Backbone as a ProteinNet text record, in pm:
[ID]
protein_1_A
[PRIMARY]
XXXXXXXXXXXXXXXXXXXXXXXXXXXXXXXXXXXXXXXXXXXXXXXXXXXXXXXXXXXXXXXXXXXXXXXXXXXXXXXXXXXXXXXXX
[TERTIARY]
16563.8	16644.8	16775.9	16886	17017.6	17054.5	17091.5	17122.9	17260	17274.1	17399.5	17376.1	17450.8	17434	17481.8	17420.3	17465.3	17592.6	17620.5	17741	17787.5	17916.6	17972	18066.9	18071.2	18154.8	18132.4	18005.9	17968	17901.1	17892.1	17825.9	17677.1	17596.4	17451	17401.8	17363.4	17314.2	17408.7	17538.1	17637.2	17686.8	17648.1	17688.3	17756.5	17881	17950.1	17893.6	17845	17781.6	17850.5	17832.3	17896.5	17825.6	17695.6	17618.7	17488.4	17452.4	17331.7	17257.9	17125.3	17036.4	16947.9	16985.2	16914.2	16767.5	16738	16600.3	16506.1	16560.6	16477.6	16498	16590.9	16623	16671.8	16752.6	16790.5	16942	16986.8	17129.5	17165.1	17277.3	17328.7	17468.1	17491.4	17623	17680	17807.9	17878.3	17971.4	17953.1	18028.1	18128.4	18251	18356.2	18454.6	18484.5	18579.7	18715.1	18749.5	18879.5	18901.4	18794.9	18808.4	18798.2	18806.4	18807.7	18940.2	18995	19127.7	19128.6	19017	19009.8	18873.6	18866	18737.6	18640.9	18691.4	18608.5	18550.3	18633.3	18586.1	18475.3	18491.2	18389.6	18259.6	18267.6	18148.1	18081.4	18162.4	18108.6	18029.1	18083	18015.8	17883.1	17883.5	17760.4	17656.2	17696.6	17603.7	17547.3	17632.2	17585.6	17482.3	17505.4	17412.5	17279.9	17283.2	17157.1	17066.7	17127.1	17049	17003.3	17031.9	16996.3	16893.6	16853.8	16761	16834.5	16965.5	17044.1	17025	17033.7	17032.6	17179.1	17208.4	17346.6	17364.2	17476	17515.5	17657.9	17687.5	17820.7	17909.8	18036	18132.5	18083.1	18035.6	17985	17864.7	17777.9	17662.6	17708.1	17811.1	17857.8	17946.6	18044.1	18143.2	18093	18033.1	17991.9	17850.7	17765.5	17625.6	17585.2	17676.5	17655.7	17526.4	17496.8	17373.9	17246.6	17244.4	17127.6	17115.5	17228.2	17228	17183.1	17229.7	17187	17035.8	16982.5	16837.8	16763	16814	16751.2	16756.5	16868.7	16884.3	16788.1	16773.9	16679.1	16537.8	16497.9	16363.8	16347.7	16449.5	16442	16431.6	16505.6	16497.7	16359	16303.7	16168.9	16065.9	16081	15989.8	16004.2	16127.8	16150.4	16088.4	16102.7	16044.1	15891.6	15833.9	15687.8	15635.9	15708.4	15667	15668.5	15769.2	15774.9	15661.9	15633.5	15525.4	15391.1	15370	15243.1	15229.3	15340.2	15336.5	15300.9	15334	15306.5	15160.9	15087.3	14945.6	14859.5
20855.8	20896.2	20818.6	20888.5	20825.5	20799	20675.1	20643	20692.8	20824.8	20883	20937.1	20885.8	20926.9	21069.9	21138.9	21273.7	21269.4	21158.2	21147.3	21003.5	20985.7	20851.6	20855.4	20743.7	20732	20849.5	20869.9	20982.3	20932.5	21019.7	20988	21018.1	20917.5	20934	20887.6	20982.1	20952.5	20859.8	20892.6	20817.6	20690.3	20664.3	20542.8	20582.1	20538.9	20568.3	20476.5	20536.9	20460	20486.4	20393.5	20404.7	20503.2	20493.7	20579.8	20619.9	20747.2	20794.1	20897.3	20885.1	20979.9	21038.2	21154.4	21215.4	21240.8	21290.9	21326.7	21206.8	21085.4	20964.7	20886.8	20930.7	20854.6	20715.2	20704.8	20577.6	20560.2	20446.2	20419.1	20286	20283.1	20160.4	20134.1	20010.8	19965.8	19873.5	19889.8	19806	19713.8	19583.7	19486.2	19410.8	19406.7	19330.4	19285	19158.9	19105.1	19174.7	19213.4	19275.4	19408.8	19478.2	19608.7	19602.3	19484.2	19465.9	19402.8	19444.1	19396.2	19247.9	19198.4	19058.6	19000.7	18870.6	18802.9	18845.5	18856.9	18900.1	19040.1	19131.6	19266.5	19265.1	19181.4	19167.5	19114.7	19006.5	18947.3	19045.5	19120.8	19220.5	19327.5	19373.1	19474.6	19420.9	19298.3	19237.6	19228.5	19184.4	19173.1	19309.6	19411.6	19547.4	19593.4	19568.5	19612.4	19537.7	19414.1	19338.8	19404.8	19475.3	19540.8	19680.3	19718.2	19851.1	19838.9	19953	19952	19981.3	19957.8	19982.5	19870	19906.4	19808.9	19773.3	19646	19603.3	19542.8	19578.6	19518.2	19466.9	19357.3	19297.4	19348.3	19314.5	19344.9	19289.7	19166.3	19104.2	19177.3	19227.7	19305.2	19426.3	19493.4	19617.7	19589.3	19500.7	19478.6	19383.3	19272.3	19170.5	19191.3	19254.3	19273.3	19420.6	19509.4	19653.2	19707.3	19681.5	19736.8	19685.2	19558	19503.5	19563.7	19581.2	19640.4	19785.8	19860.3	20000.2	20006.3	19913.3	19908	19877.9	19784.4	19751.1	19870.8	19938.2	20055.5	20166.1	20187	20286.3	20255.9	20129.4	20088.6	20113.1	20078.3	20098	20246.5	20330.9	20475.3	20528.7	20479.9	20522.4	20480.4	20360.2	20314.2	20400.8	20435.4	20520.7	20657.3	20712.8	20843.9	20835.6	20730.9	20714.4	20702.7	20632.6	20619.2	20755	20835.4	20970.5	21057.4	21046.8	21123.9	21088	20959.8	20916.9	20977	20992.4	21050.6	21198.4	21265.5	21407.6	21436.3	21337.8	21358.7	21380.9
10894.4	11008.2	11004.8	11018.2	11022.7	11167.5	11200.5	11339.9	11382.8	11398.5	11445.6	11586.3	11681.1	11821.4	11840.5	11939.4	11972.1	12053.7	12114.1	12193.9	12200.3	12217.5	12235.7	12354.5	12426.5	12546	12640	12673.9	12759.4	12886.2	12983	13109.4	13097	13123	13123.7	13259.7	13342.6	13477	13553.5	13549.7	13625.8	13560.9	13436.8	13367.1	13236.8	13216.6	13090.8	12982.6	12874.4	12767.3	12634.5	12540.4	12409.8	12316.8	12305.6	12214.9	12283	12269.3	12337.8	12253.5	12251.6	12186.7	12295.8	12346.6	12459.9	12428.1	12307.5	12274.6	12278.3	12266.8	12272.3	12402.1	12485.5	12605.7	12570.7	12465.6	12405.8	12409.8	12459.3	12472.7	12408.5	12339.6	12278.8	12334.7	12370.6	12413.8	12307.1	12278.9	12182	12259.2	12242.2	12320.8	12234.4	12284.5	12220.3	12327.1	12327.8	12424.3	12411.3	12289.8	12265.3	12334.9	12373.5	12436.9	12588.3	12643.3	12788.5	12826.1	12936.7	12976.5	13009.5	13061.5	13103	13068.4	13070.7	13050.9	13161.3	13284.3	13397.4	13371.3	13318.1	13287.7	13183.6	13082.1	12978.2	13037.2	13114	13174.8	13270.5	13344.5	13436.2	13360.8	13248.2	13167.1	13113.9	13064.9	13013.9	13125.9	13243.5	13356.7	13395	13395.4	13429.1	13327.1	13201.2	13096.3	13103.2	13147.5	13162.2	13264.7	13359.7	13464.1	13420.9	13297.8	13250.1	13137.7	13084.2	12971	12840	12837.1	12717.6	12616.7	12489.7	12382.1	12354.6	12336.9	12314.6	12175.5	12112.6	11987.2	12002.7	11935.9	11944.5	11831.4	11842.4	11737	11603	11605.2	11482.5	11426.1	11513.6	11467	11387.2	11436.1	11373.7	11252	11267.8	11162.8	11054	11093.8	10996.6	10942.5	11018.7	10978.8	10988.2	10951.5	10966.7	10908.4	10780.7	10723.4	10793.4	10827.2	10897.6	11037.4	11104.2	11238	11232	11132.1	11116.3	11093.6	11015.4	10993.2	11121.7	11198.4	11326.8	11421.5	11424.4	11509.9	11467.5	11337.3	11285.7	11335.9	11326.7	11372.6	11522.2	11600.9	11745.6	11780.9	11709	11733	11695.8	11585.5	11546.1	11650.5	11705.3	11811.1	11935.6	11971.7	12089.4	12068.2	11947.8	11917.4	11923.2	11866.1	11867.7	12011.3	12095.8	12237	12305	12277.6	12334.9	12281.7	12151.4	12092.2	12155.6	12184.4	12247.5	12386.4	12457.6	12592.3	12588.4	12477.1	12463.5	12432.5	12391.8	12352.4	12473.4
[MASK]
+++++++++++++++++++++++++++++++++++++++++++++++++++++++++++++++++++++++++++++++++++++++++

């Protein structure tokens, strides 16, 4: 399975998210201080995500450790799919 989201920067139940896989109910947020206007905005975003069930990856996860992060994401998607399959039984 290739970890390609069906949507990016989309609204999911009133929350704008970076990457989302609807069929798995799985959301990933990408965090980078550089994409927030202020330190407060960055900290606010991190705090909001802690209150959600989103998986978060940092700039370093994507840019510096891309292949390892893609592998981790693949595993998480497989786990999400398996959990959904168990519910269907």
